[in-house]
C-alpha positions, 0 to 999 in steps of 0.5 A: 913069457915074464914079460906077458905075466907082469903085464896080465898082473898089471893089467888085472890090477888095474881092473880091481883097482878100477872095481873097488873105485866105482864101489867105493864111489857107488857108497858115497853117493848113496849117504850123500842122497839120503842126506839130502833126501827126506819123505815130506811131510804133506804130500808124498814122495822125496823132498830136497827143501824143508819147510820153515818161517823163513823160506814158509812165509806170507800166508801160504799154507804149509802143503802148498808152500812145500808144494812150491819149493821142491818142484811138485805142481 
């Protein structure tokens, strides 16, 4: 009977540890998503690349450049 109790305890411990790992991973992924995604300035939706002078020069309008940089055609 002691073997069954220890086996059950170990199973419960593993399940709880796995659930905690999933929750922590979800929190980390959500923070990373919020850090790398932000509302677009010129187009609707969520962008990952900001329009700057370095990546958007040559006379292209900023709204067009933002659309090209974030691959929203």
